[in-house]
C-alpha positions in Angstrom: -97.0 -14.8 -27.5 -98.6 -18.1 -26.7 -97.4 -20.6 -24.2 -98.7 -24.2 -24.6 -101.5 -23.0 -27.0 -102.8 -20.4 -24.5 -102.4 -16.6 -24.8 -101.0 -15.0 -21.7 -103.5 -13.7 -19.2 -101.6 -10.9 -17.3 -104.5 -10.1 -15.1 -105.2 -13.6 -13.8 -103.4 -12.9 -10.5 -105.3 -9.7 -9.8 -108.6 -9.3 -7.9 -109.9 -6.8 -10.4 -111.9 -7.7 -13.5 -110.6 -6.7 -17.0 -113.2 -3.9 -17.1 -112.0 -2.5 -13.8 -108.4 -2.6 -14.9 -109.4 -0.9 -18.2 -111.3 1.8 -16.2 -108.3 2.3 -13.9 -106.1 2.7 -17.0 -108.4 5.2 -18.5 -108.4 7.2 -15.2 -104.6 7.1 -15.3 -104.6 8.4 -18.9 -107.0 11.3 -17.9 -104.7 12.2 -15.0 -101.7 12.2 -17.2 -103.4 14.3 -19.8 -104.5 16.8 -17.2 -100.9 17.0 -15.8 -99.6 17.5 -19.4 -102.1 20.4 -19.9 -101.2 22.0 -16.6 -97.5 21.6 -17.3 -97.9 23.0 -20.8 -99.7 26.1 -19.4 -97.1 26.7 -16.8 -94.1 26.3 -19.2 -95.9 28.4 -21.9 -96.5 31.1 -19.4 -93.0 31.2 -18.1 -91.5 31.0 -21.6 -93.9 33.8 -22.8 -93.0 36.0 -19.9 -89.3 35.5 -20.6 -89.7 36.4 -24.3 -92.0 39.3 -23.7 -89.7 40.8 -21.0 -86.7 40.3 -23.3 -88.5 42.3 -26.1 -89.7 45.0 -23.7 -86.2 45.4 -22.2 -84.8 45.7 -25.7 -86.8 48.9 -26.2 -85.0 50.4 -23.2 -81.5 49.1 -23.9 -81.1 47.1 -27.1 -78.5 44.4 -26.9 -79.0 42.0 -29.8 -77.0 39.1 -28.3 -78.9 39.3 -25.0 -82.2 39.5 -26.8 -81.3 36.5 -29.0 -80.2 34.4 -26.0 -83.3 35.2 -23.9 -85.7 34.5 -26.7 -83.8 31.4 -27.6 -84.0 30.1 -24.0 -87.7 30.8 -23.9 -88.3 28.8 -27.1 -86.0 26.0 -25.9 -87.8 25.7 -22.6 -91.1 25.3 -24.5 -89.5 22.8 -26.8 -88.5 20.6 -23.8 -84.8 21.1 -23.7 -84.1 19.7 -20.2 -81.0 21.7 -19.2 -82.8 25.0 -20.0 -85.2 24.4 -17.1 -82.1 24.5 -14.8 -80.8 27.7 -16.4 -84.2 29.3 -15.6 -84.0 28.1 -12.0 -80.4 29.5 -11.7 -81.5 32.8 -13.1 -84.4 32.8 -10.7 -82.1 32.2 -7.7 -79.8 35.1 -8.9 -82.9 37.3 -9.3 -84.0 36.5 -5.7 -80.5 37.2 -4.4 -80.3 40.5 -6.3 -83.7 41.5 -5.0 -82.7 40.8 -1.4 -79.5 42.9 -1.9 -81.6 45.8 -3.3 -84.1 45.7 -0.5 -81.9 44.9 2.4 -78.7 46.5 1.3 -79.7 50.0 1.9 -80.9 50.7 -1.6 -84.6 50.6 -0.7 -84.4 54.1 0.9 -83.5 55.5 -2.5 -86.3 53.6 -4.3 -89.9 54.7 -4.9 -92.8 52.6 -3.7 -93.4 51.5 -7.3 -89.8 50.3 -7.7 -90.0 48.4 -4.4 -93.2 46.7 -5.6 -91.6 45.9 -8.9 -88.6 44.3 -7.2 -90.9 42.3 -4.8 -93.1 41.2 -7.7 -90.1 40.0 -9.7 -88.8 38.2 -6.6 -92.1 36.4 -6.1 -92.2 35.5 -9.8 -88.7 34.2 -9.8 -89.4 32.0 -6.7 -92.7 30.7 -8.1 -91.2 30.0 -11.6 -88.2 28.2 -10.1 -90.3 26.0 -7.7 -92.8 25.1 -10.5 -90.0 24.3 -13.0 -88.3 22.0 -10.4 -91.2 20.4 -8.5 -94.4 20.4 -10.5 -95.2 17.0 -11.9 -97.2 18.5 -14.8 -94.1 20.5 -15.9 -92.0 17.3 -15.7 -94.6 15.4 -17.8 -94.9 18.2 -20.4 -91.1 18.6 -20.8 -90.7 14.8 -21.0 -93.3 14.6 -23.7 -91.8 17.5 -25.6 -88.4 15.9 -25.5 -89.4 12.3 -26.3 -92.5 12.8 -28.4 
């Protein structure tokens, strides 16, 4: 778009040279790419753990519909379906609550040390996964890119 025969100079009111602005833009792109890669790794790890745990639990108690839903949610999370992230967070909150009930509700005395460690590990995982899905800017960047291309 030309005005009065001149092409617009969007940087004329800035103190930086065109090269400095270009360098700043390249740094921004590198940061975005790094965030995207970190977000992808986090989402891939959470989705993979979901799918693997669903398959492993199917060996102990096979319920086709539950397996299908859990695998589908893991795939949907990696595909960038926004609401699935909140489903994972809600499941994480429920897992934390159930873990506290198991440990503080008098059931810990009936559990082995290995079972207690398993419950604590699952609680830590649920909390970390929920926090990362909600707060991590890389996860947000990755899910946005997956959704919008």
